[in-house]
C-alpha positions as CSV (number, residue, x, y, z in Angstrom):
1,M,30.1,20.9,10.5
2,T,29.3,24.5,11.2
3,D,29.1,25.7,14.8
4,E,26.3,28.1,14.0
5,K,23.2,27.4,16.0
6,T,20.3,25.9,14.0
7,V,17.9,27.6,16.4
8,L,18.2,31.2,17.6
9,V,16.5,32.8,20.6
10,E,15.8,36.5,21.0
11,R,14.1,38.1,24.0
12,R,11.7,41.0,23.4
13,D,10.5,42.0,26.8
14,Q,8.3,39.2,28.0
15,V,8.2,37.5,24.6
16,A,10.8,35.1,23.3
17,V,11.3,34.7,19.5
18,V,12.6,31.3,18.4
19,T,13.9,31.2,14.9
20,L,14.7,28.0,12.9
21,N,18.1,28.9,11.5
22,R,19.0,26.8,8.4
23,P,17.9,29.4,5.7
24,D,20.1,27.9,3.1
25,R,18.1,24.6,3.4
26,M,14.7,26.3,3.9
27,N,15.1,25.5,7.7
28,A,14.7,21.8,6.9
29,I,14.8,19.6,10.0
30,V,17.9,17.6,11.0
31,K,18.5,15.9,14.3
32,R,20.6,18.8,15.6
33,L,17.8,21.3,14.9
34,E,15.2,19.0,16.6
35,F,17.3,18.9,19.8
36,E,18.1,22.6,19.8
37,L,14.5,23.5,19.2
38,R,13.1,21.3,22.0
39,D,15.8,22.5,24.4
40,A,15.0,26.1,23.6
41,I,11.2,25.7,24.0
42,E,11.6,23.8,27.3
43,T,14.1,26.3,28.7
44,L,11.8,29.2,27.8
45,D,8.7,27.4,29.1
46,A,10.5,27.0,32.5
47,D,11.3,30.7,32.7
48,P,8.6,32.7,34.6
49,A,9.7,35.9,32.8
50,V,8.6,34.5,29.4
51,R,4.9,34.9,29.0
52,A,4.6,33.9,25.3
53,I,6.8,32.3,22.6
54,V,6.9,33.1,18.9
55,V,8.4,30.5,16.5
56,T,9.4,31.5,13.0
57,G,11.9,30.7,10.3
58,A,15.0,32.5,9.0
59,G,15.0,33.5,5.3
60,R,12.3,32.7,2.9
61,A,10.8,29.5,4.5
62,F,9.2,28.6,7.8
63,C,10.3,24.9,7.6
64,A,10.4,22.7,4.5
65,G,10.1,19.5,6.4
66,M,12.9,17.0,7.1
67,D,16.1,17.6,5.2
68,M,16.1,15.4,2.1
69,D,19.7,14.3,2.8
70,Q,18.6,12.9,6.1
71,I,15.5,11.3,4.6
72,A,17.7,9.4,2.1
73,T,19.6,7.7,5.0
74,L,16.5,6.8,7.1
75,G,15.7,3.2,7.9
76,A,12.6,1.5,9.3
77,D,14.0,1.6,12.8
78,D,14.6,5.3,12.9
79,I,10.9,6.0,13.9
80,R,11.7,4.1,17.1
81,D,14.9,6.1,17.8
82,T,14.9,6.5,21.6
83,S,17.4,9.4,21.6
84,Y,14.4,11.8,21.2
85,A,12.8,10.6,24.4
86,R,12.7,12.8,27.5
87,A,12.1,12.1,31.1
88,F,8.4,11.4,31.7
89,D,6.5,14.3,33.2
90,M,3.7,13.2,35.4
91,N,1.9,16.5,35.1
92,R,1.4,16.3,31.3
93,R,-0.5,13.9,29.1
94,P,1.7,11.3,27.4
95,D,0.1,12.5,24.2
96,F,1.9,15.8,24.5
97,Q,5.4,14.4,25.3
98,T,6.2,12.9,21.9
99,R,8.9,14.0,19.4
100,Y,6.8,16.9,18.0
101,S,3.6,17.2,20.0
102,Y,5.5,18.7,23.0
103,F,4.4,22.2,21.8
104,A,0.9,21.3,23.1
105,G,2.3,20.3,26.5
106,T,4.0,23.6,27.3
107,R,2.6,26.0,29.9
108,T,3.5,29.0,27.7
109,P,1.4,29.9,24.6
110,I,3.2,29.4,21.3
111,V,2.5,31.5,18.3
112,A,3.8,30.3,14.9
113,A,4.8,33.1,12.6
114,I,4.8,31.2,9.3
115,N,6.9,33.3,7.0
116,G,7.1,31.0,4.0
117,A,6.8,27.3,3.1
118,A,5.6,24.9,5.8
119,A,5.8,21.4,4.4
120,G,5.8,18.0,5.9
121,L,7.2,18.1,9.4
122,G,7.3,21.9,9.1
123,M,3.5,21.8,8.8
124,V,3.3,19.4,11.7
125,L,5.3,21.9,13.9
126,A,3.0,24.8,12.8
127,L,-0.2,22.8,13.6
128,Y,1.0,22.0,17.2
129,A,1.4,25.7,17.9
130,D,-1.5,27.4,19.8
131,V,-2.0,30.2,17.3
132,R,-0.8,30.6,13.7
133,F,-0.1,33.8,11.8
134,A,1.0,33.4,8.1
135,S,2.5,35.7,5.6
136,E,0.7,36.2,2.3
137,N,3.4,34.2,0.5
138,A,3.2,31.2,2.9
139,V,2.6,27.8,1.2
140,F,1.4,24.6,3.0
141,A,1.8,21.0,2.0
142,T,1.6,17.7,3.8
143,A,4.0,16.0,1.3
144,F,4.1,12.6,3.1
145,A,2.2,10.6,0.4
146,Q,4.5,12.0,-2.2
147,R,7.5,10.4,-0.4
148,G,5.7,7.0,-0.1
149,L,5.0,7.8,3.6
150,I,1.9,8.1,5.7
151,A,0.4,10.9,7.9
152,E,3.2,11.2,10.3
153,H,3.5,12.3,14.0
154,G,-0.2,12.8,14.7
155,I,-0.9,15.2,11.8
156,A,-4.0,13.1,10.9
157,W,-5.3,13.8,14.4
158,I,-4.4,17.5,14.7
159,L,-5.2,18.5,11.1
160,S,-8.7,16.9,11.4
161,R,-9.4,18.9,14.5
162,I,-8.2,22.2,13.2
163,A,-9.4,22.1,9.6
164,G,-12.0,19.4,9.7
165,Q,-11.9,15.8,8.4
166,A,-12.8,16.6,4.8
167,N,-10.0,19.2,4.5
168,A,-7.5,16.9,6.3
169,M,-8.3,14.0,4.0
170,D,-7.9,16.3,0.9
171,L,-4.5,17.6,2.0
172,L,-3.1,14.4,3.2
173,I,-4.1,12.1,0.3
174,S,-3.3,14.6,-2.4
175,S,-0.2,16.3,-0.9
176,R,-1.3,19.3,-2.9
177,K,0.0,22.7,-2.0
178,I,-2.3,25.5,-0.7
179,D,-1.6,29.1,-0.2
180,A,-2.2,31.3,2.9
181,A,-5.6,32.4,1.7
182,E,-6.9,28.9,1.4
183,A,-5.3,27.9,4.7
184,L,-7.2,30.8,6.3
185,R,-10.5,29.7,4.8
186,M,-9.9,26.2,6.2
187,G,-9.2,27.6,9.6
188,M,-5.6,26.4,9.6
189,V,-4.2,29.9,10.3
190,N,-5.7,32.7,12.4
191,R,-4.4,35.6,10.4
192,V,-2.7,36.4,7.1
193,L,-0.4,39.4,6.8
194,P,2.1,41.0,4.4
195,R,5.4,39.3,4.9
196,E,7.1,42.4,6.1
197,Q,4.5,42.8,8.9
198,L,4.3,39.2,10.0
199,L,6.9,38.9,12.7
200,D,6.1,42.3,14.3
201,A,2.4,41.4,14.3
202,A,3.0,38.0,15.9
203,V,5.3,39.6,18.6
204,A,2.7,42.3,19.3
205,Y,0.0,39.7,19.7
206,A,2.3,37.7,22.1
207,Q,3.1,40.9,24.0
208,Q,-0.6,41.7,24.4
209,I,-0.9,38.3,26.0
210,A,2.1,39.0,28.2
211,E,0.8,42.4,29.4
212,T,-3.0,42.2,29.6
213,V,-4.0,38.7,30.8
214,S,-3.1,36.5,33.8
215,P,-0.3,34.1,32.9
216,R,-1.9,31.6,35.3
217,S,-5.2,31.9,33.4
218,V,-3.5,31.4,30.1
219,R,-1.7,28.3,31.4
220,V,-4.9,26.8,32.6
221,I,-6.9,27.7,29.5
222,K,-4.3,26.3,27.2
223,R,-4.4,23.0,29.1
224,Q,-8.3,23.1,29.0
225,I,-8.4,23.5,25.3
226,W,-5.9,20.8,24.5
227,E,-7.4,18.4,27.1
228,A,-10.9,19.0,25.6
229,N,-9.8,16.8,22.7
230,F,-10.0,13.8,25.0
231,Q,-13.1,14.8,27.0
232,D,-16.8,14.7,26.6
233,L,-18.8,17.8,27.5
234,G,-19.6,16.6,31.0
235,E,-15.9,16.0,31.7
236,A,-14.9,19.4,30.2
237,I,-17.5,21.2,32.4
238,A,-16.4,19.3,35.6
239,Y,-12.8,20.2,34.8
240,A,-13.7,23.9,34.2
241,N,-15.7,24.0,37.5
242,E,-12.7,22.6,39.4
243,E,-10.4,25.1,37.9
244,M,-12.8,28.0,38.5
245,W,-12.9,27.1,42.2
246,H,-9.1,27.3,42.2
247,S,-9.1,30.6,40.3
248,F,-11.3,32.3,43.0
249,Q,-8.6,31.5,45.5
250,Q,-5.8,33.2,43.6
251,P,-4.3,36.7,43.8
252,D,-4.7,37.1,40.0
253,F,-8.5,37.0,40.5
254,Q,-8.3,39.8,43.0
255,E,-6.1,41.8,40.7
256,G,-8.3,41.0,37.7
257,V,-11.2,42.7,39.4
258,A,-9.2,45.5,40.9
259,H,-7.5,46.7,37.7
260,F,-10.9,46.8,35.9
261,V,-12.6,48.8,38.7
262,E,-9.6,51.1,39.1
263,K,-9.2,51.6,35.3
264,R,-5.5,50.8,35.2
265,K,-3.2,48.3,33.6
266,P,-3.1,44.9,35.3
267,R,-0.3,43.8,37.5
268,F,-0.6,40.0,37.3
269,T,2.1,38.1,39.1
270,Q,1.2,34.4,39.0
271,V,2.7,31.9,36.5
């Protein structure tokens, strides 16, 4: 077994770039990669110096899903494998503490830079990111039905909310591949860029978040948006009003007004 890490982490000022690093296997997921990815994300999320995270893939793919060698050895009990469980966090919804949905439970915004194929579990990971940039050569496929499986790990829920029920049904029951242009039309990705510009553009976007907006505001807004999936309008408004009251008490509110009036760059401090 190689000692080379399956996940690489690079710091670029206040942005962390996390790279899935099995390029010879199109970054297909094995247990080691899953553990290393979650450890990396949770470590970075706990670091106040990291204001945004970019997740991408090494080589020509983002992530081709679960490694086929591992799929061939799976049994019915593997879905209940408790080795993936983490200590329960009382401050996060149980929905966002599962094997793949934990992206949505982080405080730090996550930008997926989808540099190539995103299939099966690779597509699941991309959908749980907060923002998605794709290269022009990116390809998306759910793939599950072609393996005799079902819509795994909440993808029926998340894909329906991002792309709409009709598109989710289409992609899940057909397992057909779509290109980046069609993914953009469906609302699955936010931007499509030439491959050679993708990572720099995603990092620049993440750095803009790091430098120009309050990290406390981003943390609260991210939670508001994900929580809204479980709220009616009245609950969302009540939640917003409560958070607005707290915002008025914070130094970042004072700084937000001051830097605008003084026409200077902000110096937000809260995380």
